[in-house]
C-alpha positions as CSV (number, residue, x, y, z in Angstrom):
1,Q,-11.2,-8.3,13.0
2,V,-8.2,-7.7,10.8
3,Q,-5.1,-6.0,12.0
4,V,-2.4,-4.9,9.6
5,V,1.3,-3.9,9.8
6,E,3.2,-2.2,7.0
7,S,6.9,-2.4,6.3
8,G,9.3,-1.7,3.5
9,G,9.5,2.1,3.5
10,G,12.7,4.1,3.3
11,L,14.9,6.6,1.5
12,V,15.4,6.0,-2.2
13,Q,16.8,8.0,-5.1
14,P,14.6,9.1,-8.0
15,G,14.2,6.3,-10.4
16,G,14.7,3.7,-7.7
17,S,12.4,1.0,-6.4
18,L,10.9,-0.2,-3.1
19,R,8.5,-3.0,-2.2
20,L,6.0,-2.3,0.6
21,S,4.4,-5.2,2.5
22,C,1.2,-5.3,4.4
23,V,0.8,-8.3,6.7
24,G,-2.6,-9.0,8.1
25,S,-3.8,-11.0,11.0
26,G,-6.8,-13.4,10.9
27,S,-8.4,-15.6,8.3
28,A,-10.6,-12.7,7.1
29,F,-7.6,-11.0,5.5
30,A,-7.7,-13.4,2.5
31,T,-11.2,-12.2,1.6
32,A,-10.6,-8.5,2.4
33,T,-10.3,-5.7,0.0
34,V,-6.9,-4.2,0.7
35,G,-5.8,-0.7,-0.4
36,W,-2.6,1.3,-0.2
37,Y,-3.1,4.9,0.6
38,R,-0.6,7.7,0.9
39,Q,-0.5,10.9,2.8
40,A,2.0,13.6,1.8
41,P,3.0,16.2,4.4
42,P,1.7,18.7,5.2
43,T,-1.7,17.5,4.0
44,T,-4.0,15.4,6.0
45,Q,-5.7,13.8,3.0
46,R,-5.0,10.2,2.3
47,D,-5.2,9.3,-1.4
48,L,-5.9,5.7,-2.6
49,V,-2.9,4.7,-4.6
50,A,-3.7,1.0,-5.4
51,Q,-6.3,-1.5,-4.3
52,I,-6.8,-5.3,-4.7
53,D,-10.0,-7.2,-3.9
54,S,-10.6,-10.8,-2.9
55,G,-10.7,-11.8,-6.6
56,S,-7.4,-10.1,-7.3
57,G,-9.1,-7.3,-9.2
58,T,-7.0,-4.2,-9.1
59,Y,-7.2,-0.4,-9.2
60,Y,-4.4,2.2,-9.6
61,L,-4.2,5.9,-9.3
62,D,-3.5,7.3,-12.7
63,S,-0.2,8.8,-11.7
64,V,1.2,5.4,-10.6
65,K,-0.1,3.3,-13.5
66,G,2.8,1.4,-15.2
67,R,5.1,2.1,-12.2
68,F,3.4,0.5,-9.2
69,T,2.0,-3.1,-8.9
70,I,-0.2,-4.4,-6.2
71,S,-0.4,-8.1,-5.5
72,R,-1.4,-10.5,-2.7
73,D,-0.1,-13.8,-1.3
74,N,-3.0,-15.2,0.8
75,A,-0.8,-18.1,2.0
76,K,1.3,-15.4,3.8
77,N,-1.6,-13.1,4.6
78,T,0.4,-10.3,2.8
79,V,-0.3,-7.7,0.2
80,Y,2.6,-6.1,-1.6
81,L,3.1,-2.8,-3.4
82,E,6.0,-2.9,-5.8
83,M,7.0,0.6,-6.6
84,N,9.4,1.3,-9.6
85,N,10.7,4.5,-11.2
86,L,9.9,6.4,-8.0
87,K,9.6,10.2,-8.2
88,P,10.0,12.9,-5.5
89,T,6.2,13.4,-5.8
90,D,5.8,9.8,-4.5
91,T,7.2,10.9,-1.1
92,A,4.6,10.2,1.6
93,V,3.5,8.0,4.4
94,Y,2.0,4.9,2.9
95,Y,-0.9,3.2,4.8
96,C,-2.5,-0.2,4.3
97,R,-6.2,-0.3,4.8
98,T,-8.5,-3.4,4.9
99,L,-12.2,-3.6,4.2
100,H,-14.1,-6.7,5.2
101,S,-17.8,-7.1,6.0
102,G,-18.1,-3.3,6.3
103,A,-15.3,-3.1,8.9
104,I,-12.2,-0.9,8.1
105,F,-8.8,-1.2,9.7
106,W,-5.7,0.9,9.1
107,G,-2.0,0.1,9.7
108,Q,0.4,2.6,11.3
109,G,2.0,3.6,8.0
110,T,5.5,3.4,6.6
111,L,7.4,6.4,5.3
112,V,8.7,6.6,1.7
113,T,11.1,9.3,0.9
114,V,12.3,9.8,-2.7
115,S,15.2,12.2,-2.8
116,S,18.6,12.6,-4.3
């Protein structure tokens, strides 16, 4: 079982940067596929923004390519999402999701607000 906790959200001006962290528990985290999803109110849909697998292969949503970078530090059981040149359309609750041996776990989310 893998549990995850997100942090790093906040209020930032357009063009600013934030780094989100997803800290996982258990040894399985290092071999889990970890994705960052976002849910923008008032929708209930969560969109995959970026994902990293156990071999550090990555995926990015087209609208964040060149601005967001996902990375992992297995020694710290942490996956990061570095977000640069943020736009108001990036405003959302960002969730970390792990996938390991068919089991899925979600964090509680962290709110990112991009506004002047």
